[in-house]
ZAMAR-806255 format. One line per field, with one value per atom (N, C-alpha, C, CB): residue number from 1; atom name; x, y, z; residue in one letter. Coordinates in Angstrom, 1 decimal, padded with zeros to 4 digits. Glycine has a CB too. Example, Ala and Ser with C-alpha at 12.3 -4.5 7.8 and 13.67 -1.06 7.14 Angstrom:
2
i <- [1	1	1	1	2	2	2	2]
at <- [N	CA	C	CB	N	CA	C	CB]
X <- [013.2	012.3	013.2	011.3	012.8	013.7	012.9	014.1]
Y <- [-005.7	-004.5	-003.3	-004.5	-002.2	-001.1	000.0	-000.6]
Z <- [007.8	007.8	007.8	009.0	007.1	007.1	007.9	005.7]
aa <- [a	a	a	a	s	s	s	s]
This chain:
96
i <- [1	1	1	1	2	2	2	2	3	3	3	3	4	4	4	4	5	5	5	5	6	6	6	6	7	7	7	7	8	8	8	8	9	9	9	9	10	10	10	10	11	11	11	11	12	12	12	12	13	13	13	13	14	14	14	14	15	15	15	15	16	16	16	16	17	17	17	17	18	18	18	18	19	19	19	19	20	20	20	20	21	21	21	21	22	22	22	22	23	23	23	23	24	24	24	24	25	25	25	25	26	26	26	26	27	27	27	27	28	28	28	28	29	29	29	29	30	30	30	30	31	31	31	31	32	32	32	32	33	33	33	33	34	34	34	34	35	35	35	35	36	36	36	36	37	37	37	37	38	38	38	38	39	39	39	39	40	40	40	40	41	41	41	41	42	42	42	42	43	43	43	43	44	44	44	44	45	45	45	45	46	46	46	46	47	47	47	47	48	48	48	48	49	49	49	49	50	50	50	50	51	51	51	51	52	52	52	52	53	53	53	53	54	54	54	54	55	55	55	55	56	56	56	56	57	57	57	57	58	58	58	58	59	59	59	59	60	60	60	60	61	61	61	61	62	62	62	62	63	63	63	63	64	64	64	64	65	65	65	65	66	66	66	66	67	67	67	67	68	68	68	68	69	69	69	69	70	70	70	70	71	71	71	71	72	72	72	72	73	73	73	73	74	74	74	74	75	75	75	75	76	76	76	76	77	77	77	77	78	78	78	78	79	79	79	79	80	80	80	80	81	81	81	81	82	82	82	82	83	83	83	83	84	84	84	84	85	85	85	85	86	86	86	86	87	87	87	87	88	88	88	88	89	89	89	89	90	90	90	90	91	91	91	91	92	92	92	92	93	93	93	93	94	94	94	94	95	95	95	95	96	96	96	96]
at <- [N	CA	C	CB	N	CA	C	CB	N	CA	C	CB	N	CA	C	CB	N	CA	C	CB	N	CA	C	CB	N	CA	C	CB	N	CA	C	CB	N	CA	C	CB	N	CA	C	CB	N	CA	C	CB	N	CA	C	CB	N	CA	C	CB	N	CA	C	CB	N	CA	C	CB	N	CA	C	CB	N	CA	C	CB	N	CA	C	CB	N	CA	C	CB	N	CA	C	CB	N	CA	C	CB	N	CA	C	CB	N	CA	C	CB	N	CA	C	CB	N	CA	C	CB	N	CA	C	CB	N	CA	C	CB	N	CA	C	CB	N	CA	C	CB	N	CA	C	CB	N	CA	C	CB	N	CA	C	CB	N	CA	C	CB	N	CA	C	CB	N	CA	C	CB	N	CA	C	CB	N	CA	C	CB	N	CA	C	CB	N	CA	C	CB	N	CA	C	CB	N	CA	C	CB	N	CA	C	CB	N	CA	C	CB	N	CA	C	CB	N	CA	C	CB	N	CA	C	CB	N	CA	C	CB	N	CA	C	CB	N	CA	C	CB	N	CA	C	CB	N	CA	C	CB	N	CA	C	CB	N	CA	C	CB	N	CA	C	CB	N	CA	C	CB	N	CA	C	CB	N	CA	C	CB	N	CA	C	CB	N	CA	C	CB	N	CA	C	CB	N	CA	C	CB	N	CA	C	CB	N	CA	C	CB	N	CA	C	CB	N	CA	C	CB	N	CA	C	CB	N	CA	C	CB	N	CA	C	CB	N	CA	C	CB	N	CA	C	CB	N	CA	C	CB	N	CA	C	CB	N	CA	C	CB	N	CA	C	CB	N	CA	C	CB	N	CA	C	CB	N	CA	C	CB	N	CA	C	CB	N	CA	C	CB	N	CA	C	CB	N	CA	C	CB	N	CA	C	CB	N	CA	C	CB	N	CA	C	CB	N	CA	C	CB	N	CA	C	CB	N	CA	C	CB	N	CA	C	CB	N	CA	C	CB	N	CA	C	CB	N	CA	C	CB	N	CA	C	CB	N	CA	C	CB	N	CA	C	CB	N	CA	C	CB	N	CA	C	CB]
X <- [012.2	012.9	013.0	014.3	013.4	013.6	012.1	014.5	011.1	009.6	009.6	008.2	010.0	009.7	010.5	009.9	011.7	012.7	011.8	014.2	011.4	011.0	009.5	011.1	009.0	007.4	007.7	006.5	006.8	006.6	005.8	005.9	005.7	005.1	003.9	006.0	003.7	002.4	001.5	002.7	000.3	-000.7	-000.6	-001.7	-000.5	000.0	-001.1	000.6	-000.6	-001.5	-002.4	-001.0	-003.5	-004.6	-005.0	-006.3	-005.4	-005.8	-007.1	-004.5	-008.3	-009.5	-009.3	-009.9	-008.9	-008.8	-007.7	-010.3	-006.8	-005.6	-004.3	-005.7	-003.1	-002.0	-001.5	-001.1	-001.2	-000.9	000.1	-000.5	001.1	002.3	002.0	003.4	001.5	001.2	-000.1	001.0	-001.1	-002.2	-001.9	-003.0	-001.1	-000.7	000.1	000.2	001.1	002.0	000.8	002.9	-000.3	-001.0	-001.7	-001.7	-002.1	-002.8	-001.8	-003.8	-000.8	000.4	000.9	001.5	000.6	000.9	-000.2	001.2	-001.4	-002.7	-003.5	-003.5	-003.3	-003.8	-003.0	-003.6	-001.7	-001.2	-001.5	000.4	-001.6	-001.7	-003.2	-001.3	-004.1	-005.7	-005.7	-006.4	-004.8	-004.8	-004.4	-004.0	-003.1	-002.5	-003.4	-001.1	-003.9	-004.9	-006.0	-005.5	-006.6	-007.9	-007.3	-009.0	-006.1	-005.3	-004.8	-004.0	-004.2	-003.7	-004.2	-002.7	-004.6	-005.5	-006.8	-005.3	-007.5	-009.0	-009.5	-009.5	-009.1	-009.4	-010.6	-007.9	-011.5	-012.6	-012.1	-013.3	-012.4	-012.1	-012.7	-013.0	-013.6	-014.1	-013.1	-016.0	-012.2	-011.4	-010.4	-010.6	-009.9	-008.7	-009.7	-008.0	-010.6	-011.4	-011.6	-012.8	-012.0	-012.1	-010.7	-012.7	-009.9	-008.3	-008.0	-006.9	-008.2	-007.7	-008.6	-007.8	-009.8	-010.4	-010.3	-011.8	-009.9	-009.4	-008.3	-008.8	-007.1	-005.9	-006.2	-004.7	-006.8	-007.3	-007.7	-008.5	-008.7	-009.2	-008.3	-010.3	-007.3	-006.3	-005.4	-005.6	-005.2	-004.4	-005.2	-004.1	-006.5	-007.0	-006.9	-008.5	-007.0	-006.9	-005.5	-006.9	-004.6	-003.2	-002.8	-002.6	-003.5	-003.4	-004.1	-004.3	-005.3	-006.0	-005.3	-007.0	-004.4	-003.5	-002.2	-002.8	-001.8	-000.6	-000.6	000.5	-001.1	-001.4	-000.1	-002.0	001.0	002.2	002.8	003.1	002.3	002.9	003.7	001.5	002.9	003.8	005.0	003.4	005.0	006.4	007.4	006.1	007.0	007.9	008.4	007.3	007.6	008.1	009.3	006.7	008.8	009.7	011.1	009.0	010.9	012.2	012.9	011.8	012.3	013.2	013.8	012.4	013.2	013.8	015.3	012.7	015.2	016.2	017.4	015.7	017.0	018.1	018.5	017.7	017.9	018.3	019.4	017.3	020.6	021.7	022.7	022.2	023.6	024.6	025.8	024.9	026.3	027.4	028.8	027.2	029.8	031.3	031.8	032.1	032.2	033.0	034.3	032.9	034.8	036.2	037.1	036.3	036.3	037.1	036.6	036.8	037.0	036.4	035.5	037.1	034.0	033.3	032.1	033.2	031.2	030.1	028.9	029.9	028.4	027.1	027.7	026.2	026.5	026.7	027.2	024.9	028.2	028.4	028.6	029.7	027.8	027.7	028.7	026.5	029.8	031.0	031.5	032.0	032.2	032.3	033.3	032.5]
Y <- [-004.4	-004.2	-002.7	-004.7	-001.8	-000.6	000.3	000.0	-000.3	000.2	-000.1	-000.9	-001.1	-001.2	-000.5	-002.4	-000.1	000.9	002.1	001.3	002.6	003.9	004.2	004.3	003.3	003.2	003.7	001.5	004.6	005.1	004.1	006.7	004.2	003.2	003.8	002.9	005.1	006.0	006.1	007.5	006.0	006.4	008.1	006.3	008.1	009.3	010.5	009.0	011.5	012.5	012.8	013.4	013.0	012.9	014.6	011.7	014.7	016.2	015.7	017.3	015.9	015.7	014.1	016.9	013.3	011.8	011.3	011.0	012.4	012.2	012.4	013.3	011.8	012.1	013.4	011.4	013.9	015.5	015.8	015.9	015.6	016.0	016.1	015.1	015.1	015.2	016.2	013.7	016.1	017.0	018.5	016.8	018.8	020.2	020.5	020.5	019.8	019.8	020.0	018.4	019.4	019.5	020.7	018.4	021.5	022.7	024.0	022.8	023.7	024.5	024.8	023.7	023.8	024.1	024.7	022.7	023.9	024.3	025.5	023.5	026.0	027.2	028.3	027.2	028.5	029.6	029.6	029.7	028.0	028.0	028.5	026.5	028.3	028.9	030.4	028.8	031.0	032.7	033.1	033.4	032.6	033.0	032.6	032.2	031.7	031.3	032.2	030.0	032.7	033.5	034.9	033.4	035.2	036.7	036.9	036.9	036.0	036.1	035.7	035.7	034.7	034.1	034.2	032.6	034.7	034.7	033.3	035.4	032.7	031.0	030.7	029.9	029.8	029.3	028.8	028.3	029.2	028.7	027.0	029.7	026.9	025.3	024.4	024.9	024.8	023.9	023.5	024.7	024.6	024.2	023.4	025.9	024.1	023.3	021.8	023.8	021.3	020.0	019.3	019.9	020.1	019.2	018.9	020.3	020.1	019.9	018.8	021.2	018.6	017.6	016.2	017.9	016.3	014.9	014.4	015.1	015.3	014.8	014.4	015.9	015.3	015.0	013.8	015.8	013.3	012.0	010.7	012.1	011.0	010.2	010.1	010.5	011.2	011.1	010.3	012.6	010.6	009.6	008.3	009.8	008.0	006.3	005.8	006.2	006.5	006.4	006.2	007.3	007.1	007.0	005.5	008.4	005.2	004.0	002.9	003.9	003.1	001.8	001.9	002.0	003.0	003.1	004.2	003.1	004.0	005.0	005.8	004.3	005.4	006.1	006.9	005.2	007.1	007.8	009.1	008.3	010.0	011.1	011.2	011.8	010.0	009.6	008.9	008.4	008.1	007.8	008.7	006.9	009.7	010.7	011.4	011.9	011.8	012.6	012.0	013.0	010.4	009.8	009.6	008.2	009.4	009.3	010.5	008.9	011.9	013.0	013.1	014.2	012.7	012.6	011.6	012.2	010.4	009.5	009.4	008.2	010.1	010.1	011.0	010.3	010.7	011.7	010.7	012.6	011.2	010.6	010.5	011.4	009.4	009.2	009.0	008.1	009.7	009.2	008.4	009.9	007.1	006.1	006.5	004.8	006.0	005.9	005.0	005.6	003.9	002.5	002.4	001.1	001.6	001.1	000.1	000.8	000.1	-000.7	-000.4	-000.6	-001.6	-001.5	-000.8	-002.8	000.0	000.6	001.7	-000.5	002.1	003.5	002.7	004.4	002.9	002.5	003.7	001.6	003.7	005.0	005.1	005.2	005.5	005.6	007.0	004.8	007.8	008.9	009.7	008.8]
Z <- [-001.6	-000.4	-000.1	-000.4	-001.2	-000.8	-000.5	-001.8	-001.1	-000.5	001.2	-001.3	001.3	002.8	003.7	003.3	003.4	004.0	004.2	003.1	003.1	003.0	003.6	001.5	004.0	004.4	005.9	004.3	006.3	007.7	008.4	007.8	009.8	010.8	011.0	012.2	011.1	011.7	010.6	012.2	010.4	009.8	009.1	010.9	007.7	007.2	007.2	005.9	007.0	006.9	005.7	007.2	005.8	004.3	004.2	004.7	002.8	002.5	001.7	001.5	001.9	001.5	000.8	000.6	001.7	001.7	000.4	001.4	000.0	-000.8	000.1	-001.9	-000.4	000.4	000.6	000.0	001.6	001.9	001.0	003.3	000.7	-000.2	-001.5	-000.2	-002.4	-003.7	-003.9	-004.4	-003.0	-003.1	-003.1	-002.2	-002.0	-001.9	-003.2	-000.5	-003.7	-004.8	-005.9	-005.0	-006.2	-007.2	-007.0	-007.4	-005.7	-005.9	-006.0	-004.9	-005.7	-005.5	-007.0	-004.5	-007.9	-009.5	-010.2	-010.3	-009.8	-010.6	-010.6	-010.5	-009.2	-008.7	-009.6	-006.9	-009.4	-010.2	-011.9	-009.8	-012.2	-013.6	-014.2	-014.1	-013.2	-013.0	-013.4	-011.4	-012.4	-012.3	-013.4	-011.2	-013.7	-014.9	-016.6	-014.8	-016.5	-017.5	-017.8	-017.1	-016.5	-016.6	-016.7	-015.1	-016.2	-016.4	-017.8	-015.4	-018.3	-019.5	-020.9	-019.4	-020.6	-022.1	-022.0	-022.7	-020.9	-020.8	-020.9	-021.9	-020.2	-020.4	-019.4	-019.8	-019.6	-019.1	-017.7	-020.0	-016.5	-015.1	-015.2	-013.8	-015.7	-015.4	-016.2	-015.9	-017.0	-017.6	-016.4	-018.9	-015.8	-014.6	-013.5	-013.7	-013.4	-012.1	-012.1	-011.9	-013.3	-013.7	-013.6	-015.1	-014.2	-014.3	-012.8	-014.9	-011.9	-010.5	-009.9	-009.5	-010.1	-009.5	-010.2	-009.4	-011.3	-012.2	-011.3	-013.8	-011.2	-010.8	-009.3	-010.9	-008.7	-007.1	-006.9	-006.5	-008.0	-007.9	-008.2	-008.7	-009.1	-009.3	-008.2	-010.3	-007.5	-006.2	-005.1	-005.7	-005.0	-003.9	-004.3	-003.6	-005.5	-006.1	-005.7	-008.0	-005.8	-005.3	-004.1	-005.7	-003.5	-001.9	-001.2	-001.2	-001.7	-001.4	-001.5	-002.2	-002.8	-003.4	-002.3	-005.5	-002.0	-001.2	-000.5	-001.7	000.9	002.0	002.4	003.2	002.4	002.7	001.5	003.3	000.6	-000.8	-000.3	-002.1	000.7	001.0	001.4	001.6	002.7	003.3	002.2	004.7	001.6	000.5	-000.6	-000.2	-000.7	-001.7	-000.8	-002.3	000.6	001.3	001.4	002.7	001.7	002.1	000.5	003.1	-000.2	-001.6	-001.8	-002.9	-001.5	-001.8	-000.9	-001.5	000.2	001.1	000.7	002.3	000.2	000.2	-001.3	000.8	-002.5	-003.6	-004.0	-004.3	-003.4	-003.5	-004.0	-002.1	-004.9	-005.5	-004.6	-006.7	-004.0	-003.2	-003.9	-002.4	-003.4	-003.9	-003.4	-004.0	-004.0	-003.4	-003.4	-004.0	-002.1	-001.8	-002.5	-000.5	-002.7	-003.4	-004.6	-002.8	-005.7	-006.8	-006.6	-007.7	-006.7	-006.3	-007.2	-004.9	-007.5	-008.3	-007.4	-008.9	-007.9	-007.2	-006.3	-006.4	-005.5	-004.4	-003.1	-004.0	-002.5	-001.1	-000.4	-000.8	000.9	001.6	002.5	002.2	002.3	002.9	003.0	002.3	004.1	004.3	003.4	005.5]
aa <- [m	m	m	m	r	r	r	r	e	e	e	e	e	e	e	e	i	i	i	i	l	l	l	l	k	k	k	k	a	a	a	a	v	v	v	v	a	a	a	a	q	q	q	q	p	p	p	p	p	p	p	p	k	k	k	k	f	f	f	f	l	l	l	l	f	f	f	f	a	a	a	a	p	p	p	p	m	m	m	m	v	v	v	v	p	p	p	p	s	s	s	s	i	i	i	i	i	i	i	i	n	n	n	n	l	l	l	l	g	g	g	g	v	v	v	v	q	q	q	q	f	f	f	f	p	p	p	p	m	m	m	m	l	l	l	l	f	f	f	f	m	m	m	m	g	g	g	g	i	i	i	i	g	g	g	g	v	v	v	v	a	a	a	a	d	d	d	d	a	a	a	a	n	n	n	n	p	p	p	p	l	l	l	l	l	l	l	l	f	f	f	f	v	v	v	v	t	t	t	t	s	s	s	s	i	i	i	i	l	l	l	l	i	i	i	i	v	v	v	v	h	h	h	h	a	a	a	a	a	a	a	a	l	l	l	l	v	v	v	v	y	y	y	y	a	a	a	a	g	g	g	g	f	f	f	f	k	k	k	k	e	e	e	e	p	p	p	p	h	h	h	h	l	l	l	l	s	s	s	s	t	t	t	t	m	m	m	m	l	l	l	l	q	q	q	q	a	a	a	a	y	y	y	y	g	g	g	g	q	q	q	q	t	t	t	t	n	n	n	n	k	k	k	k	i	i	i	i	s	s	s	s	h	h	h	h	n	n	n	n	l	l	l	l	y	y	y	y	e	e	e	e	v	v	v	v	q	q	q	q	g	g	g	g	n	n	n	n	k	k	k	k	f	f	f	f	e	e	e	e	p	p	p	p]
């Protein structure tokens, strides 16, 4: 039930066949790690490049299983807020 509410109607954007938001997050996390690993620890960049490719391949697979993954993550981030109930009830009731 919750997944049906969070899914978008339009076809979601892709970045190299993967959902846009998770792939940008992947690159945004792993590229600084790559440069810090090269600069600080004098690490082999091939390790980081293979890590980027493996995670991107996993994101492509997840994107084929669930094409609206980016939209679901964005919607979950907007709706995952704790509400303060005015009345004593079980669960979250979205009351002002």
